[in-house]
N, C-alpha and C positions, 0 to 999 in steps of 0.2 A: 483489656486482656492481660493477664498476669504472665509477662514474658519469662520470668524465672521458672514459673511452674511448667510452662510449655517446654522450656529448655531441658529441665530435669526429666520431664516425661519422655522426651525423645532419647535421652541418655539411658534411661532405665527400660525402655520398651524392648520386648523381645522381637518386635516386628522390624526394628531398625537394624540394618546390617552393620558389621563391625567397622567398615571403612568410613561410613557416615558418622558413627560414634567417635572415631578417632579424630575426624575433622572438627566435631563439636567440642571434644575434650581439649583440642588445641586452642580454643578461644576462651577457656575457663578463666574467669577473672576479668575479661575484657567486657565490661558492662555495656558500653555503647554498641559493640558488635553484636552481643547477645540480644540486646533490645531491638536492634535493627532487624535481626533475623526472626525474632519470635513475638514481637509486640502486635503483629497483625499478619493476616493471611494475604498472599498476593490477591489483588482485587480481580474478581471474575467480571470483566466488563463485556460489552457487546462483541469485542474482538477476542475474548477468552482471557488467557494469561500471558504475561511477558515479564521477565525478570532476570536477574543475574543467576547463573547456575551456582548454587551453593546449598548446603544443608540448612534446613529450617523452614518455617511456615512461609517466610517471605522470600523464598528462593525457588528456582526451577530445579526440581529433583524428582526422582521416581515416586516419592510419596505424595508430593503435591500434584503430580500428573495423575496418579491413580485416584486421588481424592476428587480432582476436577472431573475425571471420567466417570466416577461413581455418581456424582451429581448430575452429569449429563444423562447417564443411563437411567437414573431415577425419573428424570423429567421425560425421557422418551417413553418409558414404561407407563407413566401416568397420564401422558397427554392425550391418549385415546386415539392417536392416529396410527395408521398402518406402518409398522416398522419391519415388514418382511424383507425389504431390500437392505436392511441393516445399516451399517455405517461404513463409509469409505475413508481410508486414512492414507496420508502422504507425509513426506518429511523432506527437509533440505539437507545441506551439507554441514550443518553446524555440529559441534561437539555434542554428543549424546542424543542427537536427533533420532537415529535408528532405534536406540534403546527406549527412548520415550514413546516412540510410535508403537513398539512391541508391547510396552507396559499398558498403554491405552487399549490396545487390541485385547489383551488378556483380561482386563477388567470388564470390557463389553461382553466378551465371550462368557465370562463367569456369570453374567446377568442374562444369558440366553439371547444376546443380540449378535447377529452375524456381522462379520467384519470382512471388508475387501481391502487388503493392504498392498500397497505398491511394493515391488520386490527390491527397489532401490530408490534413491532420491529422484524427485520429479518437480517440475514447475508448479507453483501454486495454482495457476489457472487450469492446469490439467486435472487437478483435484476437483475444482468447481465443475468442470465438464464431466468427469468420470462419475461423480456421485449421482448426477442426473441420469447418466447412461445406465447406472446400476439400480436406479429407482430407490436410492438410499434415502432414509429419512434425515440423515445428517452426515457431515464430513468433519474430519479433524486433520489439521495440518500442523506439524511440528516445525515451527520456524519463528525467528525473530526478525524476519525481513532483512532490513539493511543495518540493523544495530551492530555494534562492535562484538568481538568474539566472546566476550564474557556472558553475553545474553543468549537466552533461548526463549521460546514461546509456544503457545498452544492456542491455535486459532480454530474456531468452530464455525461450521457452515450448516445451513438448513437445507431442506429438500429442494428448494428452488435454485440452489447453487450459489446464493449470496450468503454473506456472513449472517450469523445468528441474529434474528430480530430481537429488539430490546425486551419484549415480553418474555421470550424464552430464556434470554440471558438472566433476567430477573428471577425466573423460576429456578434456574440452575443455582443461582446464589442462595435462594431460599432453601433449596434442598441441602446445600453444603452446610448451612447453619444448623441443620437438624441432626447431623451425625458426626461421629468421631473419625479422625483422619486415619486411624489404624483399625479400630475394632469393627467399624461398619463398612469397610471397603472390601468388596469381593474381588478375587482374582483367581487365576488358574494357570498351570504351566502352558506355555505357548505350544509345545509339541502335542499336548493332549487336546487343546482347542482345535488345532489344525486337523488332527486325526478324526475328530468328531464333526468336521465340516463347518465348524463355527468361524474359522479363519481361513480365507482363501486368498491367493496372491494374484495381483494384477501385474502385467508385464507389457511386452511389445505390442500385443494386439490392441491394447487401449491407446498406446502411443500412436499407432496408425490411424485409429478412429479420430483421435484428437487432432493430429496434423491435417487430416483430410478436411476437417471443419475450418481450421485456420486457413488452409490454402483456398477454400471456397471464397474467402474474402479478398483474395488477390484481385487487383484491378489494373495492374501495370506490367504483366510479364512481357508484353510486347516491347515496352521501353527497355526492360532488362536485356532482351535478346538483341536489341539494336546497338547497345553499347557494351555488351558483355566482354568483349575482347580487351577493351581499354579501361574498364571500370574495376576498381579494387577496393575491397572492404577488409578492415581488421575487426575481429570480434574477440571480446573477452567476457567470460561469465563471472569474473571475480571469484574463482574457486567454487562456484555454485552450481545450481541445478539446471542451468541452461546449457551446460557444456556439450550435450549430445543433440538435443532437439532443435535448438536455434540454428546451428550450422546445417543440419539436415534440411530444414525448411528453406533456408537461403539457397542451398544447392538446388532444391526442387523448383524454385522459381527461376533458375537459370544463372545464378551468380557463379561465375567461373573462377575469379581471382579472389578467393576467400582466405585470408591469412589469420590464423589463430594466434593469440598470445599464449604460447605453449605452456609457460610456467604457471599461467592462471587458469588453464583448462583442467587442472587437477583439482577435484573436489577436496576441500580442506577447510574445516571449521576454524582453523587458526588464522586463516587469511594472511599467509606469511608475506605476500608481496604488496599489501596495501595497508594503510593506516585504518581506513574504513571502507568496507565493501559496498559503498553507496554510489551509484552512478550519477547522483546529483552533484558530486564533488569532483573537480578536475584532478585532484591529487591522485585518485585511483587510476587515472588514464596515463600516468607518467611513462610507463613502459611502452604502451601502445603508441603514444605520440612519438616516442623515440624511434619506433619501428616505422611509423608512417612516412616520415621524410625520406628514409632510405628506400622505401618501396613506392613512392609517389602515389600514396593511397588517397582516395576521394573521401572516404567515410570511415569513422571508427564507431563501433557500437559496443556498449557495455550493458550487462544486465546484473541485477543484484542476486544475492544467494538463493532466494526462492523464485527468481525469474518472474517477478511480476512488475518490476520497474525497469525502464529502459532509458539510458542516457546516451548522448552522442557528442562526438567531436568532429568538426567538419573542416575541410581545406579552405583556406582563404589566401590566395596567392602562394607565398612561400611559407606561411605559418598555418597553425591549426587553432581553431576557435571552439570553445565549449559552448553549446547552446543550452539554455535553461529548459526546464520541463514545460514552462508556458510557451516558449518559442517553438519547441518541437510539436507541441499540441496544436498550435494555430497553423503551422506548416502542414501537418497531416490533415487537419480539417479542411484547409483550402484545397489541398491535393485531392482528397476524397470527393469533395463537392464537384470540383471541375472535371475530374476524370470520369466520375460516374455520370455526370451530365452529358459529357461528350460521347460516352458509350451508350447512353440511353437507359442507364440502370439507376438513376437517381429518382427515388420514389417521390411523388408529389407531396406526400405527407411526412417527408423525412424529418427526423428530430435529432438534435444534439443535446447532450446532457453534460454539465460541468458543475463543479463545486462552487460555493459562494466566494471562495478565496482564490479562485483561478481567474486568469487574466480576462478583463472585460473586452479585450480585443476580439475574443471569440464571438461575443455578442454582435460586434460590428460586422464581422465577416458573414455571420448568419443572416443578419438583416439585409446586407447587400445582396445576398443570394436567395432571399425568400425562403430560408430554412428556419424552422422553429427551433428555439433553444430554451432549455429548462435548466434551472439551478437547483442544487441540493446542498444539504449540510456536508461538511467535510467527512470523508470516508466513502470508499468505493461501494460499500454495501448499499448506500442510498441511491447510487447510480443503478445498481442492480435492481433495486426496488422499482425504479422508474421504467426499466426495461420490462419488468413483469407487468406493470400497470399498462404499458403500451400494448402488450400482447393480450391482456385481459379485456381492455376497452376497445381495441382495434382502431384507435384514433390517430396513432402515429406509427411510423416505421423507424426503428432505431438505426441511426447512421453511425454515430461515433460518441464516445464519452471519454472525458479525461479530467485529470487533476493536476495541479501545478507541481505536485511531488512526483512527476515522471510516471504517472499511471495512465494507461491508455487501453481502450477496447473498441474494436469494430466487430459487428456480428453479435449474435445472441447465444452462441454455443456455450459461453461461460458467463458468469455474473460477477466476475472480479477482473481487476486490471490484469493485462497479459503482455509481458515483455516479448513473448514469441511473436505474436501478431504485430506488435509495435516494431520489432526488428525487421520483419518482412516488409511492412508498408513503408518504413523509413528507407530501406534499400531500394524499393521500387521508386519512391519519390525522388531519391538522389539520381537514379538513372533517368527518370523523366526530365529532370532539369538538365542533366548532361546532354540529352538529345536536343535541348534548346541552347546549348552552349553556355550554360550557367552552372554554378555550384550551389550547394544548399545555403551557404552563407549569403550569397548574392540574392537568392530567393527570399531570404528573410528581410533583407534591406528593401526589396521590392514591395513586400507586404507593408512595411513601415511607410513607404512612399504613398501607398494607397489608403491606409487606414489611420495614419498618425503613429507617433512613437510611444509605445507602452514600455514601461520599465517596472519590473517587479523584483521583490527581494523578500526572503524569509529570514527573520532574525530570531534565534532561539535564546531566550533569556533564562539561563540556568539558575535554579533555586538551590542554594547550597544548604547543607546541614540537615538535621533531623526535622521531621514535620513539614516536609515540602508541600504536601497537599493542603495543609492548613494555611501555609503562607500564600499559596496560589489562590486559595479561596478568599483570603483577606485582600489581595491585590484586586481581584475582580469585584469584590464588594465595595471597595473604595472607589473604583471607577463608576460604579452604579450610583453610589451616594453623592459623588461630586463629579458629574460628567464634564469632560473637557469642552471648553468653548472654542478652542482652536488647537491645532497641532502645528508646531513650527511656524506660528503666525498665520496659518491659513485657516479661516473660519470653518467650523464644523457645521454643515447644513442639515444633516440627517443622522440620527442614531438608530441603528437596527440592533435591538437587544434580543437575541435569539433565546436567552434565558427566560425573560419575562414574556416573550412572544410579541412585543410591541415595537412599532416603528414610530419614532418621534421626529417630526419636522421642526428643527430648531429655528427659532425666530418667528414662527407663525403666531398669529394673534392669540390663539388658544393652545399653543404647543400641541397641535393636532396629533392624535395617535391613530394608527391603524395596525392590524395584525400582520405578522410576518407570513403566516400561512405555513410555517414549518414546524416540525416537532421541536420541543424545547431542547436547547443545547447551550452550553456555557460559552457563548461567543458574543463579543461586542464588535459592531461594524460601524465605522464612521465614514460617511461621505463628506468630502470637502468641497469648498467653493470653486476650486480650480479643476474639478473633474477627477482628482486623485481620491484615494481612499486608504484607510488603515483598518485592519481587523486584528483582534486580540483573542487568542484561544489557549487555555491551558492544555498541555498534552495529557492524553489519557493513559499513556504508557511510561512516561519519563518525567523527572522533576524539572520541568521547564515550561515557561510560557512562550507561546509562539506569536510573533508579530508578522503580519502579512502586509507589506507596504506595496501599494500599486499606484505608480505615478504615470501621468499622461501629459504630453505636450505635443505641439506641432512639429518640433525639430528635436533631434537627438541630444544636442547639448543641453537644452532646457529640460528635457525629460531626465537626463542624468543628474542635473543640478537638483531638481525637485526630489528625486529618489534619495539622494544623499541627505538633503535637508529633512525630509520626512522620517528617514531612518533614525536620525539623531533625536528628533522630537518624540517619536513613538517610544523609543527606549526610555526616555525621560518620564513617560506616563507611569512606568512600573516602579519608580523609585519613591 
């Protein structure tokens, strides 16, 4: 792709607004910057688009949003399915999110496709719910999840409420390759589209329907009532879309002492009070932790900007401890199984779904309780697909799904991770343990005493400089050409290559192979002789290779030692 040709095309096009041209004129002569913006288009993957907000083909801006939406519209119009329910659109608190949502709506309307647009920012899972309520063929969410403030994104969903399936994403990409970003994109004025009934707004009525479905999954309101007077929760949405609905749901289950982090309750895409609006990281909870000690708080809950990830900090004596996504996941899993069993609502064919890089502690808990567990590739859309399969086949009843990256879902009203229901169940669970004279930190230690000590860590190895995708491809190719025999001195016993689709038992007489049974994905998974494991996966949205280190031992000190040792060895594989 001739980046200088594309740069000049944007500068000269009558379709480009003057502010965008001024931004592009300011980088005249800066060849690396021009090349970065115009040598390639933002990749339309299975999750849609994600990138830095800037002018150019490789940035999130109104032109790339319109372009992607035209590709989606073409695919919808040609796929032969009924699109009478149109497309549902939501957005989060990020800079330009409302504008990008309106631009997408105007392109769809110009193509004769009806749009249901939320009247203000909403949680991502509410979009997953709403599009099915509207019988929409697709959904669009303008969000970059937990990325820093420079980013925005464009996430596409299909009629089942899960993210766009790979074959449809490939068709959108194929459509984009056929037409020009300016000449072949249709749009129309928003007011005109609304007047013609092509764009309609969604508001509080949909909120009520969504919250009703969330509340149907409540299993412990009686625990909340028992300790409501003495139990206190701090909540922060990190300036995002959870600011209204999460507190409302917590109040409806009976939480009386709910303390908001007021300065973080204000939707703001600059995220002024946090370095990163990611509830996986303790740094974002600094203000909340400071408040917790003053108010003798039992639990702190934080949700990310689009309210699909939930993180927690819990009281431990006089201090507060951050729990990982894996730890919260197994706590919720154990709580749901045992509470539903005691209430007589645990289905005999209950099933749990988790990703391959999520803690194997979940497997032990399920085995101990006679509950089926299934694994999927990384990405909650695969968990959504399993829910759909369960319903179509009638062989299992979905109980719970989670990923190590703080994504959780109970119930089938949505097909994506939901921080609203995770917040509700976490608060109930904390109340449940309080009725037993325990806190959540102590409950986690109790699980370790029963199932062994699992320690997990994700290391993001950032790829610097231009050509990051090529560099990541070279790293993965090198590991496939010369597989490691050991990591940190611990022998590799099995290699699961989800790219080739083969599992290799290392050291067997014939290096026996079997199939993974998964769709192909660029992931390498190493099982080690001590029961630990390491997985390697290039990010699909950022220039980094992710390492998932999962250590196991009978006691905490040894598990910590193995985690540290494996972390160092795993990073060494990438050099």
